[in-house]
C-alpha positions as CSV (number, residue, x, y, z in Angstrom):
1,M,1.4,81.8,67.2
2,T,3.4,79.0,65.5
3,L,2.1,76.8,62.7
4,R,2.4,73.8,65.0
5,T,0.2,75.5,67.6
6,I,-2.4,76.4,65.0
7,I,-2.5,72.8,63.8
8,I,-2.8,71.4,67.3
9,Q,-5.6,73.9,68.2
10,A,-7.4,73.1,64.9
11,A,-7.2,69.4,65.7
12,L,-8.6,69.9,69.2
13,L,-11.4,72.0,67.8
14,L,-12.3,69.3,65.3
15,T,-12.3,66.7,68.1
16,V,-14.7,68.8,70.2
17,V,-17.0,69.5,67.2
18,T,-17.0,65.8,66.3
19,A,-17.8,64.8,69.9
20,Q,-20.6,67.3,70.0
21,A,-22.0,66.0,66.7
22,Q,-21.9,62.5,68.0
23,R,-23.7,63.4,71.2
24,T,-26.3,65.3,69.1
25,N,-26.8,62.2,66.8
26,N,-26.7,59.9,69.8
27,N,-30.3,60.7,70.7
28,G,-30.9,58.6,73.8
29,P,-30.5,54.9,73.0
30,F,-29.6,55.5,69.3
31,V,-26.1,55.8,67.8
32,R,-26.2,57.2,64.3
33,G,-29.8,56.1,64.0
34,I,-29.2,52.5,65.2
35,Y,-30.8,51.3,68.5
36,Q,-28.3,50.3,71.2
37,N,-29.7,48.2,74.1
38,R,-29.2,50.2,77.3
39,V,-32.0,48.6,79.2
40,N,-30.6,45.1,79.9
41,P,-27.4,44.8,77.9
42,D,-25.7,42.5,80.5
43,D,-28.6,40.3,81.5
44,P,-28.0,36.5,81.4
45,V,-29.7,34.6,78.6
46,R,-30.8,31.0,78.1
47,Q,-32.7,29.4,75.3
48,A,-36.0,27.7,76.3
49,K,-36.1,26.2,72.8
50,P,-34.6,27.4,69.5
51,G,-35.8,30.9,68.8
52,I,-37.2,31.5,72.3
53,L,-34.9,33.4,74.7
54,I,-35.4,33.8,78.4
55,I,-33.6,36.9,79.5
56,G,-32.8,38.1,83.0
57,T,-33.9,36.7,86.4
58,G,-36.4,37.5,89.1
59,E,-39.2,39.9,88.8
60,N,-37.8,41.4,85.6
61,I,-37.4,38.2,83.7
62,R,-38.5,38.4,80.1
63,V,-39.1,36.0,77.2
64,V,-38.7,37.0,73.6
65,S,-38.8,35.5,70.2
66,A,-35.7,35.7,68.1
67,F,-35.8,37.3,64.6
68,S,-34.0,35.6,61.7
69,G,-34.9,37.7,58.7
70,N,-32.7,39.6,56.3
71,S,-32.9,43.0,54.4
72,K,-34.2,41.4,51.2
73,G,-37.1,39.5,52.9
74,G,-40.8,40.4,53.2
75,M,-41.3,40.7,49.5
76,A,-44.8,39.1,49.5
77,Y,-46.0,41.7,52.0
78,T,-44.6,44.7,50.2
79,N,-45.9,43.4,46.8
80,A,-49.3,43.0,48.3
81,V,-49.4,46.4,49.9
82,N,-48.2,47.9,46.6
83,N,-51.0,46.1,44.8
84,Y,-53.6,47.8,47.2
85,R,-52.2,51.1,46.0
86,K,-52.5,50.0,42.3
87,R,-56.0,48.7,42.7
88,L,-57.4,51.5,44.9
89,G,-55.9,54.4,43.0
90,D,-54.5,57.5,44.5
91,T,-57.6,58.9,46.2
92,I,-57.1,56.8,49.4
93,R,-54.2,57.4,51.8
94,I,-52.3,54.2,52.5
95,Y,-49.7,53.6,55.3
96,S,-47.6,50.6,56.3
97,M,-46.6,50.1,59.9
98,V,-44.2,47.1,60.4
99,I,-43.7,46.7,64.1
100,P,-40.5,45.4,65.6
101,I,-40.8,42.6,68.1
102,A,-39.3,42.7,71.6
103,S,-36.1,41.0,70.7
104,Q,-35.1,44.1,68.8
105,Y,-34.9,46.2,72.1
106,Y,-34.1,43.7,74.8
107,T,-31.6,41.1,73.5
108,P,-28.5,41.4,75.7
109,L,-25.1,41.8,74.1
110,S,-24.0,38.2,74.8
111,A,-27.0,36.9,72.7
112,Q,-26.8,39.3,69.7
113,N,-25.8,36.3,67.5
114,L,-29.1,34.5,68.4
115,S,-31.4,37.2,67.0
116,V,-30.9,39.4,63.9
117,D,-31.2,43.1,64.2
118,E,-34.4,44.1,62.6
119,K,-33.5,47.6,61.3
120,S,-32.2,46.5,57.9
121,T,-35.2,44.4,57.3
122,L,-37.6,47.2,58.2
123,D,-35.6,49.6,56.0
124,G,-35.6,47.1,53.1
125,M,-39.4,46.6,53.3
126,Y,-40.2,50.3,53.5
127,A,-37.8,51.0,50.6
128,R,-39.8,48.7,48.3
129,L,-43.1,50.5,49.0
130,V,-44.5,52.5,46.1
131,D,-46.7,55.6,47.0
132,V,-47.3,54.0,50.4
133,K,-46.1,55.9,53.5
134,G,-44.0,53.7,55.9
135,I,-44.6,54.6,59.5
136,D,-41.4,54.6,61.6
137,V,-42.2,53.1,64.9
138,Y,-38.7,51.6,65.3
139,T,-37.5,55.0,66.6
140,P,-40.3,56.0,69.0
141,L,-40.3,52.5,70.5
142,G,-36.6,52.6,71.0
143,M,-36.8,56.0,72.6
144,H,-39.2,54.5,75.2
145,A,-37.6,51.1,75.6
146,D,-37.1,51.6,79.3
147,E,-40.8,51.9,79.7
148,H,-43.4,49.0,79.7
149,I,-43.8,49.0,75.9
150,Y,-43.5,45.2,75.5
151,L,-45.0,42.5,77.7
152,R,-42.4,40.4,79.5
153,T,-44.4,37.2,79.5
154,D,-46.4,37.4,76.2
155,H,-45.4,37.6,72.5
156,H,-47.3,40.9,72.0
157,W,-46.3,44.4,72.7
158,A,-47.9,46.2,75.7
159,P,-50.6,48.7,75.1
160,L,-48.2,51.5,76.0
161,G,-46.1,50.5,73.0
162,A,-49.1,50.7,70.7
163,Y,-49.8,54.2,72.1
164,Y,-46.4,55.5,70.9
165,A,-46.9,53.8,67.5
166,A,-50.4,55.3,67.2
167,E,-48.9,58.7,68.0
168,A,-46.4,58.3,65.2
169,F,-49.1,57.2,62.7
170,A,-51.4,60.1,63.7
171,K,-48.6,62.6,63.0
172,E,-48.0,61.2,59.5
173,A,-51.7,61.0,58.8
174,G,-52.2,64.6,59.9
175,V,-55.0,63.9,62.3
176,P,-55.6,65.1,65.9
177,F,-54.0,63.0,68.7
178,H,-54.4,63.3,72.5
179,D,-51.8,62.3,75.1
180,L,-52.4,59.8,77.9
181,S,-53.9,62.5,80.2
182,W,-57.1,62.1,78.1
183,Y,-57.3,58.4,79.1
184,D,-58.2,56.3,82.2
185,K,-55.6,53.8,83.0
186,K,-56.9,50.3,83.8
187,T,-54.8,47.5,85.2
188,I,-55.1,43.7,85.1
189,H,-52.8,42.3,87.8
190,N,-50.8,39.0,87.8
191,F,-50.8,38.6,84.0
192,L,-48.9,35.7,82.6
193,G,-49.1,35.5,78.8
194,T,-48.3,33.2,76.0
195,M,-44.5,33.2,76.5
196,Y,-45.2,31.4,79.7
197,S,-48.4,29.4,79.0
198,V,-47.7,28.3,75.4
199,Y,-44.0,28.6,74.7
200,T,-42.0,27.8,77.8
201,K,-44.0,26.8,81.0
202,D,-40.8,28.0,82.6
203,P,-41.0,28.0,86.5
204,E,-39.0,31.2,86.9
205,V,-41.2,33.0,84.4
206,G,-44.3,31.7,86.2
207,K,-43.1,33.3,89.4
208,A,-42.9,36.8,87.7
209,P,-46.3,37.9,86.5
210,E,-46.7,41.4,85.3
211,D,-49.3,44.2,85.2
212,F,-51.3,44.5,82.0
213,D,-52.1,48.2,81.7
214,Y,-54.4,49.6,79.1
215,Y,-56.0,53.0,78.5
216,V,-59.6,53.9,77.9
217,P,-60.4,57.3,76.2
218,R,-62.5,59.9,78.0
219,N,-64.6,62.7,76.6
220,V,-65.2,61.0,73.2
221,K,-68.4,59.1,72.3
222,Y,-68.1,55.9,70.3
223,T,-70.2,52.9,69.4
224,T,-68.7,49.6,68.4
225,T,-70.2,47.0,66.1
226,A,-68.7,43.7,65.3
227,I,-69.2,40.9,62.8
228,T,-67.9,37.7,64.6
229,Y,-66.6,34.9,62.5
230,R,-67.2,31.2,63.1
231,L,-64.0,29.2,62.7
232,G,-63.3,25.6,61.6
233,K,-60.9,23.1,63.1
234,K,-57.9,24.8,61.4
235,R,-59.1,28.3,62.5
236,Q,-60.3,29.1,59.0
237,T,-63.5,31.2,58.6
238,V,-66.5,29.0,57.9
239,G,-69.3,31.4,58.7
240,Q,-70.2,34.8,60.3
241,N,-72.7,36.2,62.7
242,A,-74.9,39.2,62.1
243,P,-73.4,42.6,63.1
244,K,-73.9,43.2,66.8
245,E,-73.2,46.2,69.0
246,V,-70.4,45.2,71.5
247,S,-67.9,46.8,73.8
248,F,-64.6,47.7,72.3
249,F,-62.8,47.2,75.6
250,R,-63.7,43.8,77.2
251,N,-63.3,43.1,80.9
252,Y,-60.8,40.5,82.1
253,G,-60.1,39.8,85.7
254,D,-56.7,39.7,87.5
255,G,-54.6,36.7,86.5
256,N,-56.4,36.1,83.2
257,G,-53.9,35.0,80.6
258,A,-56.2,36.2,77.8
259,A,-55.9,39.9,78.9
260,Y,-54.6,41.0,75.4
261,C,-58.1,40.2,74.1
262,T,-59.3,43.3,76.1
263,F,-59.3,44.9,72.6
264,M,-62.3,43.8,70.6
265,G,-62.3,40.4,72.1
266,G,-59.5,39.2,69.9
267,D,-58.9,38.6,66.2
268,A,-61.8,36.6,64.7
269,N,-64.1,39.6,63.9
270,T,-64.4,42.7,61.8
271,T,-65.0,45.7,64.0
272,K,-66.4,49.1,63.2
273,V,-66.1,52.0,65.6
274,V,-68.1,55.2,65.0
275,T,-66.8,58.1,67.0
276,S,-68.0,61.6,67.8
277,T,-65.0,63.0,65.9
278,K,-66.4,64.6,62.8
279,N,-63.6,65.2,60.3
280,G,-64.6,63.1,57.3
281,R,-61.7,60.7,57.8
282,K,-62.5,57.0,57.9
283,L,-59.7,54.6,58.7
284,M,-59.4,50.9,57.9
285,I,-56.8,49.0,59.8
286,I,-55.7,45.7,58.2
287,K,-53.7,43.9,60.9
288,D,-52.6,40.9,62.8
289,S,-53.1,40.8,66.6
290,Y,-50.4,43.5,67.2
291,G,-52.9,45.9,65.5
292,N,-55.6,45.2,68.1
293,A,-54.1,47.6,70.6
294,I,-53.9,50.6,68.2
295,P,-57.5,51.7,67.4
296,G,-58.4,52.7,70.9
297,Y,-55.9,55.6,70.7
298,L,-57.4,56.9,67.5
299,F,-61.0,57.7,68.6
300,Y,-60.1,61.4,68.8
301,S,-58.5,61.1,65.3
302,F,-61.0,59.5,62.9
303,E,-64.7,59.6,62.4
304,E,-64.8,55.9,61.9
305,I,-62.4,53.1,62.4
306,H,-62.8,49.7,60.7
307,V,-60.5,46.8,61.9
308,L,-60.0,43.8,59.7
309,D,-57.7,40.8,60.4
310,F,-56.3,39.4,57.1
311,R,-56.4,35.9,58.5
312,Y,-60.2,35.8,59.0
313,F,-61.8,38.5,56.8
314,P,-63.7,36.4,54.1
315,N,-64.8,39.1,51.7
316,N,-63.5,41.4,49.0
317,V,-61.6,44.3,50.6
318,I,-62.1,46.7,47.7
319,T,-65.9,46.3,48.0
320,Y,-65.7,46.9,51.7
321,V,-63.6,50.1,51.1
322,K,-66.2,51.5,48.7
323,E,-69.2,50.6,50.7
324,N,-67.9,52.2,53.8
325,G,-66.3,55.3,52.3
326,I,-62.8,54.5,53.6
327,T,-60.4,57.4,53.2
328,D,-57.3,55.9,54.9
329,I,-55.8,52.4,55.2
330,L,-53.2,51.4,57.7
331,F,-51.5,48.0,57.5
332,A,-50.3,47.2,61.0
333,H,-48.3,44.0,61.4
334,C,-45.5,42.8,63.6
335,I,-42.3,42.2,61.6
336,S,-42.4,38.4,62.1
337,L,-45.8,38.2,60.3
338,A,-45.1,40.9,57.8
339,Y,-41.9,39.0,56.8
340,A,-43.8,35.7,56.4
341,Q,-44.9,34.6,52.9
342,A,-48.3,33.6,54.1
343,T,-49.1,37.2,55.2
344,G,-48.6,38.6,51.8
345,V,-50.6,35.8,50.3
346,G,-53.5,36.5,52.7
347,L,-53.5,40.2,52.0
348,Q,-53.5,39.5,48.3
349,K,-56.5,37.1,48.6
350,M,-58.6,39.9,50.2
351,L,-58.0,41.9,47.0
352,D,-58.8,39.1,44.6
353,R,-61.9,37.5,46.1
């Protein structure tokens, strides 16, 4: 065998090995860990207004909010979360879940200049956390982007997206988690959400309602108690009602645009769920509305789940933690709100009251 032949064969072998490594690293829709849109990369795009993109046509039409952040943003949020760690000490497990919005997964190639990729922002925010575990939901959501994980006509994710995020959290928290075979699927038909009713009123979107599917756990007992807040003209909390036993899952009929309020009736309350899971773990979820869809998947995982919205909770959060024996805290916010200065300010206020 000549030296030339050896060199050629070695080069061919290196090419094969490199290709295999690339295929191995290209896990589904990811190339070297970066999500690549393979769901609707060639769909047409039009702007309903700056920052609001209408993607595709017909029954698969979708409306998304563009993202405009950068890798150095979200400082107020990460500073506030780090302050929770400082103030609460190291006896409580603290996690941060920053949730990508739909534009991350469904912006076609022709509109990539209209919405910033969210990965560097997520990485930057998690890198600044100190002794707080960042929950990677960017990856599992990307792996399931061809499923109904985001609502097409609403600014929220779909309950199925929250399921995959809850699964990732439960794994990091080291608690039990059951798959969807343990749940009853419920469907609200002909749902048109806020991306139609509030942001666009677009006739094409109005002709393409979707199913709102959610999942109710079986074979676990739970009771739900809520403190409902009274709001002023600027939606600030001006009072609160006495704790009352309520249904965690509310009933909405077909065609109701408020279907996302299925979970706890919306945001303006503090909710406590006591489950038949007895493991000594008591979770507090501090969230925006994206977090509403998460708790229902964790009834098998925690003994108690307390859900607080930073925009309405009027009391001192440290006092609440101590009075309720909280063992775990999960911050669950979509990236748009986590990035916003006001969110960090609101989280800090709950510490300082």
